LUMNU-839577 format. One record per residue (C-alpha): residue number from 1; residue in three letters; chain; x, y, z. Coordinates in nm, 3 decimals, m for minus. Example, Ala and Ser with C-alpha at 12.3 -4.5 7.8 and 13.67 -1.06 7.14 Angstrom:
BEGIN
+-----+---------+--------+---------+---------+---------+
: num : residuo : cadena :       x :       y :       z :
+-----+---------+--------+---------+---------+---------+
:   1 :     ALA :      A :   1.230 :  m0.450 :   0.780 :
:   2 :     SER :      A :   1.367 :  m0.106 :   0.714 :
+-----+---------+--------+---------+---------+---------+
This chain:
BEGIN
+-----+---------+--------+---------+---------+---------+
: num : residuo : cadena :       x :       y :       z :
+-----+---------+--------+---------+---------+---------+
:   1 :     MET :      A :   6.020 :   7.185 :  11.622 :
:   2 :     GLY :      A :   6.246 :   7.008 :  11.391 :
:   3 :     ASN :      A :   6.459 :   7.313 :  11.318 :
:   4 :     LEU :      A :   6.357 :   7.545 :  11.593 :
:   5 :     HIS :      A :   6.640 :   7.813 :  11.561 :
:   6 :     HIS :      A :   6.531 :   7.832 :  11.198 :
:   7 :     PHE :      A :   6.146 :   7.884 :  11.206 :
:   8 :     LEU :      A :   6.115 :   8.034 :  11.565 :
:   9 :     PRO :      A :   6.264 :   8.361 :  11.469 :
:  10 :     VAL :      A :   6.015 :   8.401 :  11.198 :
:  11 :     ILE :      A :   5.699 :   8.313 :  11.422 :
:  12 :     VAL :      A :   5.835 :   8.562 :  11.675 :
:  13 :     LYS :      A :   5.871 :   8.832 :  11.411 :
:  14 :     MET :      A :   5.488 :   8.770 :  11.313 :
:  15 :     VAL :      A :   5.381 :   8.811 :  11.657 :
:  16 :     GLU :      A :   5.562 :   9.133 :  11.693 :
:  17 :     THR :      A :   5.475 :   9.287 :  11.339 :
:  18 :     ASP :      A :   5.176 :   9.153 :  11.193 :
:  19 :     PRO :      A :   4.851 :   9.208 :  11.396 :
:  20 :     SER :      A :   4.635 :   8.988 :  11.152 :
:  21 :     LYS :      A :   4.831 :   8.683 :  11.222 :
:  22 :     ARG :      A :   4.941 :   8.782 :  11.592 :
:  23 :     LEU :      A :   4.699 :   8.514 :  11.770 :
:  24 :     LEU :      A :   4.774 :   8.244 :  11.511 :
:  25 :     SER :      A :   5.155 :   8.306 :  11.569 :
:  26 :     LEU :      A :   5.116 :   8.306 :  11.931 :
:  27 :     HIS :      A :   4.935 :   7.982 :  11.932 :
:  28 :     ALA :      A :   5.225 :   7.839 :  11.716 :
:  29 :     LEU :      A :   5.450 :   7.971 :  11.993 :
:  30 :     LYS :      A :   5.248 :   7.796 :  12.253 :
:  31 :     GLU :      A :   5.295 :   7.471 :  12.059 :
:  32 :     VAL :      A :   5.665 :   7.534 :  12.069 :
:  33 :     VAL :      A :   5.671 :   7.603 :  12.445 :
:  34 :     THR :      A :   5.453 :   7.312 :  12.521 :
:  35 :     HIS :      A :   5.638 :   7.041 :  12.316 :
:  36 :     CYS :      A :   6.005 :   7.123 :  12.320 :
:  37 :     SER :      A :   6.201 :   7.000 :  12.591 :
:  38 :     HIS :      A :   6.319 :   7.187 :  12.897 :
:  39 :     GLY :      A :   6.667 :   7.220 :  12.748 :
:  40 :     GLN :      A :   6.539 :   7.348 :  12.414 :
:  41 :     LEU :      A :   6.333 :   7.603 :  12.597 :
:  42 :     GLU :      A :   6.616 :   7.721 :  12.795 :
:  43 :     THR :      A :   6.809 :   7.813 :  12.474 :
:  44 :     VAL :      A :   6.497 :   8.023 :  12.322 :
:  45 :     ALA :      A :   6.335 :   8.161 :  12.628 :
:  46 :     ASP :      A :   6.504 :   8.509 :  12.609 :
:  47 :     LEU :      A :   6.388 :   8.543 :  12.232 :
:  48 :     LEU :      A :   6.025 :   8.446 :  12.360 :
:  49 :     TRP :      A :   6.012 :   8.659 :  12.665 :
:  50 :     VAL :      A :   5.964 :   9.007 :  12.540 :
:  51 :     PRO :      A :   5.684 :   8.935 :  12.278 :
:  52 :     LEU :      A :   5.502 :   8.717 :  12.493 :
:  53 :     PHE :      A :   5.513 :   8.957 :  12.801 :
:  54 :     GLU :      A :   5.393 :   9.264 :  12.539 :
:  55 :     ASN :      A :   5.108 :   9.039 :  12.443 :
:  56 :     SER :      A :   5.021 :   8.959 :  12.780 :
:  57 :     ASP :      A :   4.880 :   9.307 :  12.814 :
:  58 :     ASN :      A :   4.679 :   9.301 :  12.489 :
:  59 :     SER :      A :   4.304 :   9.414 :  12.465 :
:  60 :     GLU :      A :   4.211 :   9.088 :  12.328 :
:  61 :     GLU :      A :   4.130 :   8.829 :  12.585 :
:  62 :     THR :      A :   4.227 :   8.530 :  12.369 :
:  63 :     THR :      A :   4.564 :   8.671 :  12.309 :
:  64 :     ARG :      A :   4.641 :   8.747 :  12.675 :
:  65 :     ASN :      A :   4.550 :   8.383 :  12.762 :
:  66 :     VAL :      A :   4.765 :   8.232 :  12.496 :
:  67 :     ALA :      A :   5.068 :   8.480 :  12.601 :
:  68 :     ALA :      A :   5.002 :   8.417 :  12.961 :
:  69 :     ALA :      A :   5.027 :   8.040 :  12.922 :
:  70 :     CYS :      A :   5.327 :   8.044 :  12.743 :
:  71 :     ILE :      A :   5.488 :   8.293 :  12.995 :
:  72 :     GLY :      A :   5.415 :   8.039 :  13.273 :
:  73 :     LYS :      A :   5.606 :   7.764 :  13.083 :
:  74 :     VAL :      A :   5.901 :   8.000 :  12.994 :
:  75 :     THR :      A :   5.918 :   8.125 :  13.344 :
:  76 :     THR :      A :   6.006 :   7.777 :  13.459 :
:  77 :     THR :      A :   6.318 :   7.760 :  13.271 :
:  78 :     HIS :      A :   6.486 :   8.044 :  13.478 :
:  79 :     PRO :      A :   6.265 :   8.145 :  13.767 :
:  80 :     SER :      A :   6.526 :   8.347 :  13.920 :
:  81 :     LEU :      A :   6.533 :   8.578 :  13.604 :
:  82 :     TYR :      A :   6.181 :   8.571 :  13.516 :
:  83 :     LEU :      A :   5.976 :   8.576 :  13.841 :
:  84 :     PRO :      A :   6.102 :   8.907 :  13.955 :
:  85 :     GLN :      A :   5.995 :   9.062 :  13.617 :
:  86 :     LEU :      A :   5.639 :   8.902 :  13.659 :
:  87 :     HIS :      A :   5.627 :   9.053 :  14.029 :
:  88 :     VAL :      A :   5.722 :   9.408 :  13.921 :
:  89 :     SER :      A :   5.459 :   9.370 :  13.635 :
:  90 :     ALA :      A :   5.191 :   9.267 :  13.896 :
:  91 :     LEU :      A :   5.265 :   9.552 :  14.103 :
:  92 :     PHE :      A :   5.156 :   9.814 :  13.836 :
:  93 :     CYS :      A :   4.832 :   9.635 :  13.742 :
+-----+---------+--------+---------+---------+---------+
């Protein structure tokens, strides 16, 4: 949290590339999403959206749950941008 722009890309890369550490990395992202200010979250929302959205369709329930919790919080940063994407996704479920 102290240096969000330094550590966050490392965590996101682990979510995207390391299946053995994916759930742990998603929990780290959840901590970031939960504890950073709305203003900070707005600055990193685009970086988080794709990896979170991709993991919301994971076969592991715990991974989906953590990703979905984060998606909900990220969506509040820019609802007009993210809600339509969620709506389209829901249509294909």
